[in-house]
N, CA, C, O and the ligand as a Tripos MOL2 file, in Angstrom:
@<TRIPOS>MOLECULE
protein
  277   275    70     0     0
PROTEIN
NO_CHARGES

@<TRIPOS>ATOM
      1 N           0.8470   -1.1800   -0.0080 N.3       1 MET1
      2 CA          0.0160    0.0020   -0.0140 C.3       1 MET1
      3 C           0.8860    1.2500    0.0000 C.2       1 MET1
      4 O           1.3870    1.6650    1.0450 O.2       1 MET1
      5 N           1.0490    1.8150   -1.1290 N.am      2 ASN2
      6 CA          1.8680    3.0050   -1.2220 C.3       2 ASN2
      7 C           1.0170    4.2540   -0.9760 C.2       2 ASN2
      8 O          -0.0680    4.4340   -1.5290 O.2       2 ASN2
      9 N           1.5720    5.0920   -0.1220 N.am      3 LYS3
     10 CA          0.9130    6.3830    0.0890 C.3       3 LYS3
     11 C           1.0520    7.2090   -1.2050 C.2       3 LYS3
     12 O           2.1020    7.2280   -1.8480 O.2       3 LYS3
     13 N          -0.0160    7.8670   -1.5460 N.am      4 LYS4
     14 CA          0.0420    8.7710   -2.7220 C.3       4 LYS4
     15 C           0.5010   10.1560   -2.2480 C.2       4 LYS4
     16 O          -0.1860   10.8490   -1.4990 O.2       4 LYS4
     17 N           1.6530   10.5070   -2.7070 N.am      5 TRP5
     18 CA          2.2250   11.7850   -2.2810 C.3       5 TRP5
     19 C           1.7750   12.8760   -3.2420 C.2       5 TRP5
     20 O           1.6100   12.6350   -4.4380 O.2       5 TRP5
     21 N           1.5820   14.0560   -2.7160 N.am      6 THR6
     22 CA          1.3630   15.2000   -3.5610 C.3       6 THR6
     23 C           2.6680   16.0060   -3.5920 C.2       6 THR6
     24 O           3.5450   15.8080   -2.7510 O.2       6 THR6
     25 N           2.7840   16.8870   -4.5390 N.am      7 ILE7
     26 CA          3.9900   17.6610   -4.7050 C.3       7 ILE7
     27 C           4.2170   18.5120   -3.4600 C.2       7 ILE7
     28 O           5.3600   18.7450   -3.0670 O.2       7 ILE7
     29 N           3.1340   18.9760   -2.8410 N.am      8 GLU8
     30 CA          3.2530   19.8020   -1.6260 C.3       8 GLU8
     31 C           3.8110   18.9740   -0.4720 C.2       8 GLU8
     32 O           4.6630   19.4270    0.2940 O.2       8 GLU8
     33 N           3.3180   17.7840   -0.3780 N.am      9 GLU9
     34 CA          3.8060   16.9140    0.7160 C.3       9 GLU9
     35 C           5.2640   16.5590    0.5360 C.2       9 GLU9
     36 O           6.0380   16.4850    1.4900 O.2       9 GLU9
     37 N           5.6150   16.3410   -0.7280 N.am     10 ILE10
     38 CA          7.0060   16.0190   -1.0020 C.3      10 ILE10
     39 C           7.9170   17.2150   -0.6710 C.2      10 ILE10
     40 O           8.9680   17.0770   -0.0450 O.2      10 ILE10
     41 N           7.4580   18.3960   -1.1240 N.am     11 ARG11
     42 CA          8.2560   19.5770   -0.8150 C.3      11 ARG11
     43 C           8.4660   19.7620    0.6760 C.2      11 ARG11
     44 O           9.5560   20.1120    1.1300 O.2      11 ARG11
     45 N           7.4060   19.5200    1.4250 N.am     12 ASP12
     46 CA          7.4210   19.6160    2.8600 C.3      12 ASP12
     47 C           8.3670   18.5840    3.4580 C.2      12 ASP12
     48 O           9.1510   18.8740    4.3620 O.2      12 ASP12
     49 N           8.2690   17.3640    2.9230 N.am     13 TYR13
     50 CA          9.1260   16.2930    3.4250 C.3      13 TYR13
     51 C          10.5990   16.6310    3.1750 C.2      13 TYR13
     52 O          11.4500   16.4590    4.0480 O.2      13 TYR13
     53 N          10.8710   17.1060    1.9890 N.am     14 VAL14
     54 CA         12.2500   17.4510    1.6110 C.3      14 VAL14
     55 C          12.7640   18.5440    2.5540 C.2      14 VAL14
     56 O          13.8960   18.4760    3.0330 O.2      14 VAL14
     57 N          11.9480   19.5220    2.8080 N.am     15 LYS15
     58 CA         12.3150   20.6270    3.6890 C.3      15 LYS15
     59 C          12.6440   20.1440    5.0710 C.2      15 LYS15
     60 O          13.6290   20.5660    5.6770 O.2      15 LYS15
     61 N          11.7960   19.2390    5.5770 N.am     16 LYS16
     62 CA         11.9460   18.8280    6.9610 C.3      16 LYS16
     63 C          13.0300   17.7810    7.1650 C.2      16 LYS16
     64 O          13.6070   17.6680    8.2470 O.2      16 LYS16
     65 N          13.3010   17.0130    6.1060 N.am     17 ASN17
     66 CA         14.1750   15.8560    6.3000 C.3      17 ASN17
     67 C          15.5190   15.9650    5.5790 C.2      17 ASN17
     68 O          16.3090   15.0230    5.6300 O.2      17 ASN17
     69 N          15.7960   17.0570    4.9270 N.am     18 SER18
     70 CA         17.0530   17.1810    4.2480 C.3      18 SER18
     71 C          17.4360   18.6260    4.1550 C.2      18 SER18
     72 O          16.6740   19.5190    4.5230 O.2      18 SER18
     73 N          18.6390   18.8460    3.6530 N.am     19 ASP19
     74 CA         19.1470   20.1870    3.4140 C.3      19 ASP19
     75 C          18.8620   20.6320    1.9810 C.2      19 ASP19
     76 O          19.1760   21.7510    1.5750 O.2      19 ASP19
     77 N          18.2600   19.7190    1.2390 N.am     20 SER20
     78 CA         17.9660   20.0210   -0.1800 C.3      20 SER20
     79 C          16.5940   20.6990   -0.3300 C.2      20 SER20
     80 O          15.7760   20.7020    0.5900 O.2      20 SER20
     81 N          16.3790   21.2590   -1.4980 N.am     21 VAL21
     82 CA         15.1040   21.9120   -1.8000 C.3      21 VAL21
     83 C          14.5320   21.2600   -3.0470 C.2      21 VAL21
     84 O          15.2450   20.9440   -3.9990 O.2      21 VAL21
     85 N          13.2280   21.0730   -3.0070 N.am     22 LEU22
     86 CA         12.5540   20.4990   -4.1980 C.3      22 LEU22
     87 C          12.3210   21.5820   -5.2310 C.2      22 LEU22
     88 O          11.7230   22.6170   -4.9380 O.2      22 LEU22
     89 N          12.8000   21.3380   -6.4490 N.am     23 LEU23
     90 CA         12.5780   22.3370   -7.5190 C.3      23 LEU23
     91 C          11.4160   21.9620   -8.4150 C.2      23 LEU23
     92 O          10.7780   22.8340   -9.0050 O.2      23 LEU23
     93 N          11.1310   20.6590   -8.5230 N.am     24 SER24
     94 CA         10.0640   20.2400   -9.3790 C.3      24 SER24
     95 C           8.7300   20.8000   -8.8580 C.2      24 SER24
     96 O           8.5430   20.9810   -7.6550 O.2      24 SER24
     97 N           7.8170   21.0670   -9.7930 N.am     25 THR25
     98 CA          6.5400   21.5920   -9.3850 C.3      25 THR25
     99 C           5.4210   20.6410   -9.7120 C.2      25 THR25
    100 O           4.2480   20.9740   -9.5460 O.2      25 THR25
    101 N           5.7750   19.4450  -10.1810 N.am     26 GLU26
    102 CA          4.7950   18.4820  -10.5430 C.3      26 GLU26
    103 C           5.2270   17.0870  -10.0790 C.2      26 GLU26
    104 O           6.4050   16.7400  -10.1490 O.2      26 GLU26
    105 N           4.2880   16.3170   -9.6190 N.am     27 TYR27
    106 CA          4.6270   14.9680   -9.2400 C.3      27 TYR27
    107 C           3.5850   14.0170   -9.9010 C.2      27 TYR27
    108 O           2.3880   14.0910   -9.6230 O.2      27 TYR27
    109 N           4.0670   13.1720  -10.7380 N.am     28 VAL28
    110 CA          3.1660   12.3020  -11.4740 C.3      28 VAL28
    111 C           3.1110   10.8960  -10.8100 C.2      28 VAL28
    112 O           2.0380   10.3050  -10.6910 O.2      28 VAL28
    113 N           4.2440   10.3920  -10.3960 N.am     29 GLY29
    114 CA          4.2300    9.0810   -9.7810 C.3      29 GLY29
    115 C           5.6150    8.7450   -9.2650 C.2      29 GLY29
    116 O           6.5820    9.4710   -9.4910 O.2      29 GLY29
    117 N           5.6820    7.6130   -8.5570 N.am     30 TYR30
    118 CA          6.9270    7.2960   -7.8080 C.3      30 TYR30
    119 C           8.0870    7.0350   -8.7230 C.2      30 TYR30
    120 O           9.2320    7.0970   -8.2760 O.2      30 TYR30
    121 N           7.8440    6.7380  -10.0150 N.am     31 SER31
    122 CA          8.9710    6.4540  -10.8900 C.3      31 SER31
    123 C           9.5130    7.6710  -11.5670 C.2      31 SER31
    124 O          10.5000    7.6180  -12.3010 O.2      31 SER31
    125 N           8.8360    8.7980  -11.3020 N.am     32 GLN32
    126 CA          9.2550   10.0310  -11.9500 C.3      32 GLN32
    127 C          10.4710   10.6040  -11.1920 C.2      32 GLN32
    128 O          10.5390   10.5690   -9.9630 O.2      32 GLN32
    129 N          11.4260   11.1310  -11.9810 N.am     33 LYS33
    130 CA         12.5370   11.7890  -11.3930 C.3      33 LYS33
    131 C          12.1850   13.2340  -11.0510 C.2      33 LYS33
    132 O          11.6220   13.9730  -11.8580 O.2      33 LYS33
    133 N          12.5380   13.6030   -9.8310 N.am     34 LEU34
    134 CA         12.2940   14.9620   -9.3700 C.3      34 LEU34
    135 C          13.5940   15.7210   -9.3750 C.2      34 LEU34
    136 O          14.6820   15.1530   -9.2780 O.2      34 LEU34
    137 N          13.4440   17.0270   -9.4930 N.am     35 LEU35
    138 CA         14.6350   17.9000   -9.5070 C.3      35 LEU35
    139 C          14.8360   18.5310   -8.1290 C.2      35 LEU35
    140 O          13.9460   19.2070   -7.6140 O.2      35 LEU35
    141 N          15.9800   18.3130   -7.5520 N.am     36 PHE36
    142 CA         16.3040   18.8750   -6.2660 C.3      36 PHE36
    143 C          17.4760   19.8570   -6.3460 C.2      36 PHE36
    144 O          18.3060   19.7780   -7.2510 O.2      36 PHE36
    145 N          17.5260   20.7560   -5.4120 N.am     37 LYS37
    146 CA         18.7180   21.6110   -5.2900 C.3      37 LYS37
    147 C          19.3730   21.3050   -3.9910 C.2      37 LYS37
    148 O          18.7640   21.4090   -2.9270 O.2      37 LYS37
    149 N          20.6450   20.9170   -4.0790 N.am     38 CYS38
    150 CA         21.4090   20.5490   -2.8960 C.3      38 CYS38
    151 C          21.8220   21.7840   -2.1260 C.2      38 CYS38
    152 O          21.8270   22.8820   -2.6830 O.2      38 CYS38
    153 N          22.1610   21.6390   -0.8900 N.am     39 SER39
    154 CA         22.5440   22.8150   -0.0790 C.3      39 SER39
    155 C          23.8350   23.4000   -0.5980 C.2      39 SER39
    156 O          24.1430   24.5530   -0.2950 O.2      39 SER39
    157 N          24.6140   22.6400   -1.3790 N.am     40 CYS40
    158 CA         25.8770   23.1820   -1.9370 C.3      40 CYS40
    159 C          25.5840   23.9860   -3.2090 C.2      40 CYS40
    160 O          26.4860   24.6330   -3.7420 O.2      40 CYS40
    161 N          24.3760   23.9590   -3.6900 N.am     41 GLY41
    162 CA         24.0420   24.7510   -4.9030 C.3      41 GLY41
    163 C          23.8730   23.8490   -6.1580 C.2      41 GLY41
    164 O          23.3530   24.3110   -7.1740 O.2      41 GLY41
    165 N          24.2760   22.6610   -6.0980 N.am     42 ASN42
    166 CA         24.1200   21.7560   -7.2360 C.3      42 ASN42
    167 C          22.6840   21.2970   -7.3990 C.2      42 ASN42
    168 O          21.9890   21.0890   -6.4040 O.2      42 ASN42
    169 N          22.2440   21.1400   -8.5800 N.am     43 ASN43
    170 CA         20.9570   20.5180   -8.8610 C.3      43 ASN43
    171 C          21.1740   19.0380   -9.1140 C.2      43 ASN43
    172 O          22.1850   18.6440   -9.6940 O.2      43 ASN43
    173 N          20.2410   18.2300   -8.6880 N.am     44 PHE44
    174 CA         20.3640   16.8010   -9.0140 C.3      44 PHE44
    175 C          18.9810   16.1940   -9.1650 C.2      44 PHE44
    176 O          18.0060   16.6840   -8.5950 O.2      44 PHE44
    177 N          18.9110   15.1450   -9.9230 N.am     45 GLU45
    178 CA         17.6560   14.4520  -10.2080 C.3      45 GLU45
    179 C          17.6110   13.1170   -9.5290 C.2      45 GLU45
    180 O          18.6040   12.3910   -9.4990 O.2      45 GLU45
    181 N          16.4660   12.7890   -8.9840 N.am     46 LYS46
    182 CA         16.3270   11.5330   -8.2850 C.3      46 LYS46
    183 C          14.8460   11.2500   -8.1320 C.2      46 LYS46
    184 O          14.0240   12.1610   -8.0330 O.2      46 LYS46
    185 N          14.5260    9.9690   -8.1160 N.am     47 THR47
    186 CA         13.1000    9.6630   -7.8250 C.3      47 THR47
    187 C          12.8920    9.8630   -6.3240 C.2      47 THR47
    188 O          13.8200    9.7220   -5.5280 O.2      47 THR47
    189 N          11.6590   10.1940   -5.9580 N.am     48 PHE48
    190 CA         11.3560   10.4450   -4.5520 C.3      48 PHE48
    191 C          11.5680    9.1660   -3.7300 C.2      48 PHE48
    192 O          11.9560    9.2220   -2.5630 O.2      48 PHE48
    193 N          11.3050    8.0180   -4.3600 N.am     49 THR49
    194 CA         11.4990    6.7730   -3.6880 C.3      49 THR49
    195 C          12.9310    6.6090   -3.2440 C.2      49 THR49
    196 O          13.2040    6.2010   -2.1150 O.2      49 THR49
    197 N          13.8510    6.9310   -4.1490 N.am     50 LYS50
    198 CA         15.2740    6.8160   -3.8010 C.3      50 LYS50
    199 C          15.6370    7.8630   -2.7710 C.2      50 LYS50
    200 O          16.3320    7.5790   -1.7960 O.2      50 LYS50
    201 N          15.1690    9.0590   -2.9910 N.am     51 PHE51
    202 CA         15.4820   10.1570   -2.0450 C.3      51 PHE51
    203 C          15.0830    9.8100   -0.6350 C.2      51 PHE51
    204 O          15.8280   10.0350    0.3190 O.2      51 PHE51
    205 N          13.9000    9.2610   -0.5230 N.am     52 LYS52
    206 CA         13.3370    8.9830    0.7830 C.3      52 LYS52
    207 C          13.8450    7.6480    1.3310 C.2      52 LYS52
    208 O          14.2470    7.5490    2.4900 O.2      52 LYS52
    209 N          13.8200    6.6460    0.4900 N.am     53 GLY53
    210 CA         14.1090    5.2740    0.9830 C.3      53 GLY53
    211 C          15.5450    4.9120    1.0470 C.2      53 GLY53
    212 O          15.9460    4.1290    1.9080 O.2      53 GLY53
    213 N          16.3510    5.4590    0.1540 N.am     54 SER54
    214 CA         17.7370    5.0450    0.1140 C.3      54 SER54
    215 C          18.6730    6.0520    0.7690 C.2      54 SER54
    216 O          19.8950    5.9760    0.6400 O.2      54 SER54
    217 N          18.0470    7.0170    1.4920 N.am     55 ASN55
    218 CA         18.8470    7.9970    2.2010 C.3      55 ASN55
    219 C          19.7850    8.7780    1.2730 C.2      55 ASN55
    220 O          20.9200    9.0830    1.6370 O.2      55 ASN55
    221 N          19.3100    9.0860    0.1130 N.am     56 GLN56
    222 CA         20.0830    9.8380   -0.8500 C.3      56 GLN56
    223 C          19.5460   11.2530   -0.9640 C.2      56 GLN56
    224 O          18.8900   11.6360   -1.9330 O.2      56 GLN56
    225 N          19.8610   12.0050    0.0790 N.am     57 LYS57
    226 CA         19.2070   13.2870    0.1950 C.3      57 LYS57
    227 C          20.1260   14.4610   -0.1860 C.2      57 LYS57
    228 O          19.8440   15.6190    0.1220 O.2      57 LYS57
    229 N          21.2270   14.1240   -0.8620 N.am     58 LYS58
    230 CA         22.1570   15.1290   -1.2970 C.3      58 LYS58
    231 C          22.5490   14.8390   -2.7270 C.2      58 LYS58
    232 O          22.2510   13.7780   -3.2750 O.2      58 LYS58
    233 N          23.2400   15.8300   -3.3320 N.am     59 CYS59
    234 CA         23.6900   15.6280   -4.6770 C.3      59 CYS59
    235 C          24.8210   14.6410   -4.6740 C.2      59 CYS59
    236 O          25.4040   14.4040   -3.6160 O.2      59 CYS59
    237 N          25.1680   14.0500   -5.7960 N.am     60 PRO60
    238 CA         26.2140   13.0280   -5.8400 C.3      60 PRO60
    239 C          27.5520   13.5620   -5.2610 C.2      60 PRO60
    240 O          28.3400   12.7990   -4.7020 O.2      60 PRO60
    241 N          27.7800   14.8290   -5.3980 N.am     61 ASN61
    242 CA         29.0250   15.4280   -4.8860 C.3      61 ASN61
    243 C          29.1060   15.3700   -3.3690 C.2      61 ASN61
    244 O          30.1500   15.0750   -2.7870 O.2      61 ASN61
    245 N          27.9640   15.6630   -2.7470 N.am     62 CYS62
    246 CA         27.9520   15.7280   -1.2750 C.3      62 CYS62
    247 C          27.6500   14.3590   -0.6630 C.2      62 CYS62
    248 O          28.0240   14.0830    0.4770 O.2      62 CYS62
    249 N          26.9970   13.5400   -1.4010 N.am     63 GLN63
    250 CA         26.6410   12.2340   -0.8970 C.3      63 GLN63
    251 C          27.9290   11.5110   -0.4940 C.2      63 GLN63
    252 O          28.8400   11.3400   -1.3050 O.2      63 GLN63
    253 N          27.9850   11.0990    0.7450 N.am     64 GLU64
    254 CA         29.1970   10.4330    1.2160 C.3      64 GLU64
    255 C          29.4140    9.1890    0.3960 C.2      64 GLU64
    256 O          28.5290    8.3450    0.2520 O.2      64 GLU64
    257 N          30.5980    9.0980   -0.1300 N.am     65 ALA65
    258 CA         30.9500    7.9070   -0.9210 C.3      65 ALA65
    259 C          31.0100    6.7340    0.0180 C.2      65 ALA65
    260 O          31.8580    6.6510    0.9060 O.2      65 ALA65
    261 N          30.0870    5.8350   -0.2050 N.am     66 ARG66
    262 CA         30.0970    4.6270    0.6140 C.3      66 ARG66
    263 C          30.4250    3.4450   -0.2520 C.2      66 ARG66
    264 O          29.7820    3.2450   -1.2830 O.2      66 ARG66
    265 N          31.3650    2.6850    0.1140 N.am     67 PRO67
    266 CA         31.6870    1.5070   -0.7280 C.3      67 PRO67
    267 C          30.4780    0.6140   -0.8710 C.2      67 PRO67
    268 O          29.8510    0.2210    0.1130 O.2      67 PRO67
    269 N          30.1630    0.3030   -2.1050 N.am     68 SER68
    270 CA         28.9610   -0.4940   -2.3570 C.3      68 SER68
    271 C          29.1590   -1.9270   -1.9400 C.2      68 SER68
    272 O          28.1970   -2.6280   -1.6240 O.2      68 SER68
    273 N          30.3530   -2.3520   -1.9370 N.am     69 ARG69
    274 CA         30.5850   -3.7190   -1.4940 C.3      69 ARG69
    275 C          31.9680   -3.8830   -0.8730 C.2      69 ARG69
    276 O          32.3260   -4.9810   -0.4450 O.2      69 ARG69
    277 ZN         25.7330   18.9690   -2.9000 Zn       70 ZN70
@<TRIPOS>BOND
     1     1     2 1
     2     2     3 1
     3     3     4 2
     4     3     5 am
     5     5     6 1
     6     6     7 1
     7     7     8 2
     8     7     9 am
     9     9    10 1
    10    10    11 1
    11    11    12 2
    12    11    13 am
    13    13    14 1
    14    14    15 1
    15    15    16 2
    16    15    17 am
    17    17    18 1
    18    18    19 1
    19    19    20 2
    20    19    21 am
    21    21    22 1
    22    22    23 1
    23    23    24 2
    24    23    25 am
    25    25    26 1
    26    26    27 1
    27    27    28 2
    28    27    29 am
    29    29    30 1
    30    30    31 1
    31    31    32 2
    32    31    33 am
    33    33    34 1
    34    34    35 1
    35    35    36 2
    36    35    37 am
    37    37    38 1
    38    38    39 1
    39    39    40 2
    40    39    41 am
    41    41    42 1
    42    42    43 1
    43    43    44 2
    44    43    45 am
    45    45    46 1
    46    46    47 1
    47    47    48 2
    48    47    49 am
    49    49    50 1
    50    50    51 1
    51    51    52 2
    52    51    53 am
    53    53    54 1
    54    54    55 1
    55    55    56 2
    56    55    57 am
    57    57    58 1
    58    58    59 1
    59    59    60 2
    60    59    61 am
    61    61    62 1
    62    62    63 1
    63    63    64 2
    64    63    65 am
    65    65    66 1
    66    66    67 1
    67    67    68 2
    68    67    69 am
    69    69    70 1
    70    70    71 1
    71    71    72 2
    72    71    73 am
    73    73    74 1
    74    74    75 1
    75    75    76 2
    76    75    77 am
    77    77    78 1
    78    78    79 1
    79    79    80 2
    80    79    81 am
    81    81    82 1
    82    82    83 1
    83    83    84 2
    84    83    85 am
    85    85    86 1
    86    86    87 1
    87    87    88 2
    88    87    89 am
    89    89    90 1
    90    90    91 1
    91    91    92 2
    92    91    93 am
    93    93    94 1
    94    94    95 1
    95    95    96 2
    96    95    97 am
    97    97    98 1
    98    98    99 1
    99    99   100 2
   100    99   101 am
   101   101   102 1
   102   102   103 1
   103   103   104 2
   104   103   105 am
   105   105   106 1
   106   106   107 1
   107   107   108 2
   108   107   109 am
   109   109   110 1
   110   110   111 1
   111   111   112 2
   112   111   113 am
   113   113   114 1
   114   114   115 1
   115   115   116 2
   116   115   117 am
   117   117   118 1
   118   118   119 1
   119   119   120 2
   120   119   121 am
   121   121   122 1
   122   122   123 1
   123   123   124 2
   124   123   125 am
   125   125   126 1
   126   126   127 1
   127   127   128 2
   128   127   129 am
   129   129   130 1
   130   130   131 1
   131   131   132 2
   132   131   133 am
   133   133   134 1
   134   134   135 1
   135   135   136 2
   136   135   137 am
   137   137   138 1
   138   138   139 1
   139   139   140 2
   140   139   141 am
   141   141   142 1
   142   142   143 1
   143   143   144 2
   144   143   145 am
   145   145   146 1
   146   146   147 1
   147   147   148 2
   148   147   149 am
   149   149   150 1
   150   150   151 1
   151   151   152 2
   152   151   153 am
   153   153   154 1
   154   154   155 1
   155   155   156 2
   156   155   157 am
   157   157   158 1
   158   158   159 1
   159   159   160 2
   160   159   161 am
   161   161   162 1
   162   162   163 1
   163   163   164 2
   164   163   165 am
   165   165   166 1
   166   166   167 1
   167   167   168 2
   168   167   169 am
   169   169   170 1
   170   170   171 1
   171   171   172 2
   172   171   173 am
   173   173   174 1
   174   174   175 1
   175   175   176 2
   176   175   177 am
   177   177   178 1
   178   178   179 1
   179   179   180 2
   180   179   181 am
   181   181   182 1
   182   182   183 1
   183   183   184 2
   184   183   185 am
   185   185   186 1
   186   186   187 1
   187   187   188 2
   188   187   189 am
   189   189   190 1
   190   190   191 1
   191   191   192 2
   192   191   193 am
   193   193   194 1
   194   194   195 1
   195   195   196 2
   196   195   197 am
   197   197   198 1
   198   198   199 1
   199   199   200 2
   200   199   201 am
   201   201   202 1
   202   202   203 1
   203   203   204 2
   204   203   205 am
   205   205   206 1
   206   206   207 1
   207   207   208 2
   208   207   209 am
   209   209   210 1
   210   210   211 1
   211   211   212 2
   212   211   213 am
   213   213   214 1
   214   214   215 1
   215   215   216 2
   216   215   217 am
   217   217   218 1
   218   218   219 1
   219   219   220 2
   220   219   221 am
   221   221   222 1
   222   222   223 1
   223   223   224 2
   224   223   225 am
   225   225   226 1
   226   226   227 1
   227   227   228 2
   228   227   229 am
   229   229   230 1
   230   230   231 1
   231   231   232 2
   232   231   233 am
   233   233   234 1
   234   234   235 1
   235   235   236 2
   236   235   237 am
   237   237   238 1
   238   238   239 1
   239   239   240 2
   240   239   241 am
   241   241   242 1
   242   242   243 1
   243   243   244 2
   244   243   245 am
   245   245   246 1
   246   246   247 1
   247   247   248 2
   248   247   249 am
   249   249   250 1
   250   250   251 1
   251   251   252 2
   252   251   253 am
   253   253   254 1
   254   254   255 1
   255   255   256 2
   256   255   257 am
   257   257   258 1
   258   258   259 1
   259   259   260 2
   260   259   261 am
   261   261   262 1
   262   262   263 1
   263   263   264 2
   264   263   265 am
   265   265   266 1
   266   266   267 1
   267   267   268 2
   268   267   269 am
   269   269   270 1
   270   270   271 1
   271   271   272 2
   272   271   273 am
   273   273   274 1
   274   274   275 1
   275   275   276 2
@<TRIPOS>SUBSTRUCTURE
     1 MET1         2 RESIDUE 1 A MET
     2 ASN2         6 RESIDUE 1 A ASN
     3 LYS3        10 RESIDUE 1 A LYS
     4 LYS4        14 RESIDUE 1 A LYS
     5 TRP5        18 RESIDUE 1 A TRP
     6 THR6        22 RESIDUE 1 A THR
     7 ILE7        26 RESIDUE 1 A ILE
     8 GLU8        30 RESIDUE 1 A GLU
     9 GLU9        34 RESIDUE 1 A GLU
    10 ILE10       38 RESIDUE 1 A ILE
    11 ARG11       42 RESIDUE 1 A ARG
    12 ASP12       46 RESIDUE 1 A ASP
    13 TYR13       50 RESIDUE 1 A TYR
    14 VAL14       54 RESIDUE 1 A VAL
    15 LYS15       58 RESIDUE 1 A LYS
    16 LYS16       62 RESIDUE 1 A LYS
    17 ASN17       66 RESIDUE 1 A ASN
    18 SER18       70 RESIDUE 1 A SER
    19 ASP19       74 RESIDUE 1 A ASP
    20 SER20       78 RESIDUE 1 A SER
    21 VAL21       82 RESIDUE 1 A VAL
    22 LEU22       86 RESIDUE 1 A LEU
    23 LEU23       90 RESIDUE 1 A LEU
    24 SER24       94 RESIDUE 1 A SER
    25 THR25       98 RESIDUE 1 A THR
    26 GLU26      102 RESIDUE 1 A GLU
    27 TYR27      106 RESIDUE 1 A TYR
    28 VAL28      110 RESIDUE 1 A VAL
    29 GLY29      114 RESIDUE 1 A GLY
    30 TYR30      118 RESIDUE 1 A TYR
    31 SER31      122 RESIDUE 1 A SER
    32 GLN32      126 RESIDUE 1 A GLN
    33 LYS33      130 RESIDUE 1 A LYS
    34 LEU34      134 RESIDUE 1 A LEU
    35 LEU35      138 RESIDUE 1 A LEU
    36 PHE36      142 RESIDUE 1 A PHE
    37 LYS37      146 RESIDUE 1 A LYS
    38 CYS38      150 RESIDUE 1 A CYS
    39 SER39      154 RESIDUE 1 A SER
    40 CYS40      158 RESIDUE 1 A CYS
    41 GLY41      162 RESIDUE 1 A GLY
    42 ASN42      166 RESIDUE 1 A ASN
    43 ASN43      170 RESIDUE 1 A ASN
    44 PHE44      174 RESIDUE 1 A PHE
    45 GLU45      178 RESIDUE 1 A GLU
    46 LYS46      182 RESIDUE 1 A LYS
    47 THR47      186 RESIDUE 1 A THR
    48 PHE48      190 RESIDUE 1 A PHE
    49 THR49      194 RESIDUE 1 A THR
    50 LYS50      198 RESIDUE 1 A LYS
    51 PHE51      202 RESIDUE 1 A PHE
    52 LYS52      206 RESIDUE 1 A LYS
    53 GLY53      210 RESIDUE 1 A GLY
    54 SER54      214 RESIDUE 1 A SER
    55 ASN55      218 RESIDUE 1 A ASN
    56 GLN56      222 RESIDUE 1 A GLN
    57 LYS57      226 RESIDUE 1 A LYS
    58 LYS58      230 RESIDUE 1 A LYS
    59 CYS59      234 RESIDUE 1 A CYS
    60 PRO60      238 RESIDUE 1 A PRO
    61 ASN61      242 RESIDUE 1 A ASN
    62 CYS62      246 RESIDUE 1 A CYS
    63 GLN63      250 RESIDUE 1 A GLN
    64 GLU64      254 RESIDUE 1 A GLU
    65 ALA65      258 RESIDUE 1 A ALA
    66 ARG66      262 RESIDUE 1 A ARG
    67 PRO67      266 RESIDUE 1 A PRO
    68 SER68      270 RESIDUE 1 A SER
    69 ARG69      274 RESIDUE 1 A ARG
    70 ZN70       277 GROUP 0 **** ****
């Protein structure tokens, strides 16, 4: 049961849970890539699912490089 997010809820979530800002003004579905602005000034694209679930709340530059294996 997936919650249906609205763009307002997502913007709010991003504001409260990260240092990034949501730039996208439309949300169609969970597979859609959204545009974020990182606190460093970089823009980056990510699906909200990844942003929220995979703890990827920063741009690739700021995202701590974690060895994948
Ligand atoms: Zn950044």
